[in-house]
C-alpha positions as CSV (number, residue, x, y, z in Angstrom):
1,M,197.5,155.9,88.7
2,N,199.1,154.0,86.0
3,P,198.1,155.8,82.8
4,K,200.7,154.7,80.3
5,T,198.4,152.3,78.3
6,I,195.7,155.0,78.2
7,F,197.9,157.7,76.7
8,R,199.7,155.3,74.3
9,A,196.3,154.7,72.7
10,L,195.2,158.3,73.0
11,V,198.3,159.8,71.3
12,C,198.4,157.4,68.5
13,T,194.7,157.6,67.8
14,A,194.1,161.4,67.8
15,A,195.1,162.2,64.2
16,L,193.8,159.0,62.8
17,F,190.4,159.2,64.5
18,W,189.6,162.7,63.4
19,S,191.4,162.8,60.0
20,A,189.1,160.0,59.0
21,N,186.1,162.3,59.6
22,V,184.3,159.9,61.9
23,F,181.3,162.1,62.4
24,A,181.3,163.8,58.9
25,G,180.2,160.6,57.2
26,D,182.5,161.0,54.2
27,A,184.5,157.8,54.6
28,T,183.4,154.6,52.9
29,E,182.1,151.5,54.7
30,T,184.4,148.8,55.9
31,T,184.2,145.5,54.1
32,D,183.6,143.4,57.2
33,A,181.1,145.7,59.1
34,K,178.6,147.8,57.1
35,S,177.6,149.7,60.2
36,S,181.1,151.1,60.6
37,P,181.9,154.6,59.3
38,I,185.7,154.1,59.2
39,V,187.9,152.6,56.5
40,Q,190.1,150.2,58.5
41,S,193.3,150.4,56.4
42,T,195.2,148.9,59.3
43,P,194.0,145.5,60.5
44,V,192.6,145.4,64.0
45,S,195.0,143.5,66.4
46,H,193.3,141.1,68.7
47,D,196.1,140.2,71.1
48,L,198.0,143.0,72.8
49,F,201.1,142.5,75.1
50,S,203.1,145.1,77.0
51,L,206.0,144.6,79.5
52,T,207.9,147.6,81.1
53,T,210.7,147.3,83.7
54,T,212.2,150.4,85.4
55,Y,215.1,150.8,87.8
56,T,215.2,154.0,89.9
57,G,218.5,154.7,91.8
58,G,218.8,155.2,95.5
59,S,217.4,158.3,97.1
60,N,216.9,159.6,100.6
61,V,213.4,159.1,102.1
62,N,212.2,161.7,104.7
63,S,209.2,162.6,106.8
64,F,210.4,164.6,109.8
65,V,213.4,162.4,110.1
66,S,215.5,160.6,107.4
67,L,214.6,156.9,106.9
68,G,217.7,156.2,104.8
69,T,218.3,155.5,101.1
70,Q,215.8,153.5,99.0
71,D,215.9,152.3,95.4
72,V,213.0,150.9,93.4
73,V,212.6,148.2,90.7
74,S,209.1,148.2,89.0
75,T,207.6,145.8,86.5
76,D,204.3,146.3,84.7
77,F,202.8,143.5,82.5
78,T,199.5,143.7,80.6
79,Y,197.7,141.4,78.2
80,G,194.5,142.0,76.3
81,H,192.3,140.3,73.7
82,R,189.7,142.1,71.6
83,F,186.3,140.6,70.6
84,Q,184.4,142.4,67.9
85,I,181.0,143.6,69.0
86,E,179.8,145.4,65.9
87,G,181.5,147.6,63.4
88,N,184.4,149.5,65.1
89,W,183.1,148.6,68.6
90,Y,185.2,146.0,70.5
91,L,185.2,144.3,73.9
92,R,188.7,143.9,75.3
93,T,189.4,141.6,78.2
94,G,192.7,140.7,79.8
95,M,194.9,141.2,82.9
96,E,197.6,143.4,84.4
97,Y,200.2,142.8,87.0
98,L,202.1,145.7,88.6
99,L,204.9,145.3,91.0
100,Y,207.0,147.9,92.9
101,D,210.0,146.4,94.8
102,F,211.6,148.8,97.2
103,G,215.2,148.2,98.4
104,G,216.3,149.6,101.7
105,S,212.9,150.3,103.1
106,T,212.7,150.9,106.8
107,G,210.2,151.9,109.4
108,P,206.6,152.0,108.2
109,L,207.4,151.9,104.5
110,P,206.5,148.8,102.5
111,K,209.1,146.6,101.0
112,Q,206.9,146.0,98.0
113,L,203.5,147.0,96.5
114,Q,201.6,145.0,93.9
115,A,198.4,145.0,92.0
116,L,196.7,142.1,90.1
117,S,193.8,143.2,88.0
118,A,191.4,142.0,85.3
119,L,190.9,144.3,82.4
120,V,187.4,144.9,80.9
121,A,187.0,147.6,78.3
122,V,184.5,148.7,75.6
123,E,186.4,150.5,72.8
124,Y,185.8,152.2,69.5
125,V,188.8,151.1,67.5
126,V,190.2,153.2,64.6
127,Q,193.3,152.1,62.7
128,D,194.1,149.6,65.5
129,F,193.9,152.1,68.4
130,A,191.1,152.9,70.9
131,A,189.7,156.4,70.1
132,V,187.0,156.0,72.7
133,S,187.2,153.7,75.7
134,V,185.5,152.8,79.0
135,E,187.8,150.5,81.0
136,L,187.2,148.8,84.3
137,R,190.1,147.3,86.3
138,P,188.6,145.1,89.0
139,G,191.3,143.5,91.2
140,F,193.5,143.5,94.2
141,A,196.1,146.2,95.1
142,F,198.1,145.0,98.1
143,E,201.4,144.8,100.0
144,N,201.9,141.1,100.5
145,D,198.6,139.6,101.4
146,I,195.4,139.6,99.2
147,S,192.3,140.4,101.2
148,S,188.8,141.7,100.7
149,Q,190.0,145.1,101.8
150,S,192.5,145.3,99.0
151,F,189.8,144.8,96.3
152,D,189.1,147.9,94.1
153,V,187.5,148.6,90.8
154,P,189.4,151.6,89.3
155,F,188.0,152.8,86.0
156,D,188.7,155.4,83.3
157,I,186.7,156.9,80.5
158,Y,188.1,159.1,77.7
159,T,187.5,160.4,74.2
160,S,189.0,162.8,71.7
161,F,187.8,165.8,69.7
162,P,189.2,168.2,67.1
163,I,190.2,171.8,67.9
164,V,192.0,172.9,64.8
165,K,191.4,170.5,61.8
166,D,194.2,168.1,61.1
167,K,196.5,170.0,63.5
168,V,195.3,170.3,67.1
169,F,193.2,167.7,68.9
170,G,191.8,167.6,72.4
171,M,191.6,164.7,74.8
172,A,189.2,164.5,77.8
173,G,188.5,161.9,80.4
174,V,188.3,160.9,84.0
175,F,189.9,158.3,86.3
176,Y,188.5,156.9,89.5
177,G,190.1,154.6,92.2
178,R,189.1,154.2,95.8
179,N,192.8,153.9,96.9
180,F,193.8,157.2,95.2
181,N,193.9,160.7,96.6
182,P,191.8,162.4,95.2
183,E,189.6,159.4,94.2
184,V,188.6,161.1,91.0
185,S,191.2,162.7,88.7
186,P,191.0,164.3,85.2
187,I,193.0,163.0,82.3
188,G,193.5,164.8,79.0
189,G,194.9,167.8,77.3
190,V,195.8,168.7,73.7
191,I,198.0,167.2,71.0
192,W,199.5,169.5,68.4
193,L,200.8,167.9,65.1
194,I,203.5,170.4,64.4
195,N,204.6,168.8,61.2
196,D,204.8,165.3,59.6
197,K,207.6,164.3,62.0
198,T,207.0,166.2,65.2
199,R,204.1,166.4,67.6
200,L,203.6,167.9,71.0
201,Q,201.5,165.9,73.5
202,A,200.6,168.4,76.2
203,L,198.6,165.9,78.2
204,F,198.0,165.2,81.9
205,P,199.4,163.2,83.5
206,Q,201.9,162.2,80.8
207,S,203.3,164.7,78.2
208,A,205.9,164.3,75.5
209,L,207.6,166.0,72.5
210,V,208.0,163.3,69.9
211,Y,210.2,163.3,66.8
212,S,209.8,160.5,64.2
213,F,213.4,160.1,63.1
214,S,212.3,157.4,60.6
215,D,209.5,154.9,60.1
216,D,211.3,152.6,62.5
217,L,212.6,155.0,65.2
218,D,210.8,157.6,67.4
219,L,212.7,159.9,69.8
220,S,210.9,161.7,72.6
221,L,211.3,164.0,75.6
222,N,208.9,163.0,78.3
223,A,207.4,164.3,81.5
224,E,205.2,162.2,83.7
225,I,203.2,162.0,87.0
226,S,202.3,158.4,87.8
227,G,201.7,155.8,90.5
228,Y,199.0,153.6,92.0
229,G,196.9,153.1,95.1
230,F,197.3,150.1,97.4
231,R,196.1,148.6,100.7
232,M,198.8,147.8,103.3
233,D,198.9,144.5,105.2
234,K,197.1,144.2,108.5
235,D,199.8,143.9,111.2
236,D,201.3,145.7,114.2
237,R,202.9,148.6,112.2
238,A,201.7,152.2,112.5
239,Y,199.9,152.0,109.1
240,S,198.3,148.6,109.5
241,D,195.5,148.1,106.9
242,A,196.0,151.7,105.6
243,R,195.5,152.9,102.1
244,V,198.7,154.2,100.5
245,L,199.1,156.1,97.3
246,Y,202.6,155.7,95.8
247,T,203.4,158.3,93.2
248,Y,206.4,159.7,91.3
249,K,207.3,162.7,89.0
250,R,209.9,162.2,86.4
251,V,211.4,163.7,83.2
252,G,213.4,161.7,80.6
253,A,214.3,160.9,77.0
254,K,213.2,157.8,75.1
255,A,214.1,155.9,71.9
256,T,211.5,153.6,70.5
257,Y,212.6,151.1,67.7
258,K,209.7,149.7,65.6
259,G,211.7,147.9,62.9
260,W,211.1,144.4,64.3
261,K,207.4,144.3,63.5
262,P,205.1,143.5,65.2
263,F,207.5,144.3,68.1
264,E,208.4,147.7,69.6
265,V,211.3,148.1,72.0
266,G,211.8,151.3,74.0
267,V,214.8,152.5,76.0
268,E,214.3,155.5,78.3
269,A,216.5,157.3,80.8
270,G,216.0,160.3,83.0
271,Y,215.5,161.7,86.4
272,D,212.8,161.1,89.1
273,I,212.2,164.5,90.5
274,D,210.7,162.9,93.7
275,R,208.7,160.0,94.9
276,E,206.0,160.0,97.6
277,F,204.1,157.6,99.9
278,D,200.8,159.1,101.0
279,F,199.1,157.0,103.7
280,I,195.6,158.4,103.1
281,H,193.6,159.5,106.1
282,S,196.3,158.1,108.5
283,G,197.0,161.3,110.6
284,P,199.3,164.2,110.4
285,F,202.5,162.2,109.6
286,Q,201.0,160.4,106.6
287,K,203.4,161.5,103.8
288,Y,206.9,160.3,103.2
289,K,208.9,161.8,100.3
290,A,212.0,160.5,98.5
291,S,214.5,162.9,96.9
292,G,215.4,162.8,93.2
293,A,217.3,160.0,91.5
294,P,218.1,158.8,88.0
295,Y,216.1,156.0,86.4
296,V,216.4,153.7,83.3
297,E,213.5,151.9,81.7
298,I,213.1,149.2,79.1
299,S,209.7,148.5,77.5
300,F,208.6,145.8,75.1
301,D,205.2,145.9,73.2
302,T,203.6,143.7,70.6
303,K,200.2,143.2,69.1
304,F,198.8,141.0,66.4
């Protein structure tokens, strides 16, 4: 799956959502929506952009025999626009394009995998972040050719809840996608606000220890399991028309600069522990694993 957008919203929302005492009813009404129980001290952004590019160095790919060295360039672009429904409830629509470009691919492995999806979400927005969300991603996840077989509607649902007031918050949700294995996966965990500058995000599938060096700079240590499910082209290869789940596990360190408001720029470097192609339900030789390799990532986010 590709959960970064989900967890960016979850992490930033937890303390804000529950410190505002959403269900306690002790906050004053907003000026623009009397039905809302939250004071929106931060204006709600209506347009949201995100662009992330990652390069992973060459690593050896194996099944029972070596398939040589492969590197990867990935690009993930998202855009969304929010429409107010009532109070803090918003409809967000937009699109996402995801591309993995594999260098040195041989044998049955794809040279590229890509997904083009619409985004449709209903969100409860608190201080400009989605505290509760139901999001659908209807679209095509394919190798080179778009077909009816490559159509899927992955979706995720999540919410947050307090464990220790103003200190520890829980996150719980679920993700579904037909081209994933398993098709249904849990998302969530806990966030511990250690002090005013440090927080621990013990979440699955993306965790981090974050230190706010200043109002304009965050430093973090990250651990992540991510990926996406696709449909291969129909041709004469061994995995013609097969579903393939591409995943990776990585650890790294990131610096996020927020001084050029409303823009945020992130630079991350680390190590991919491994990468895997899982050709789902395609026989005993369905998995191909790549060994570890370093990676670098640049991200650009803005909302207004």
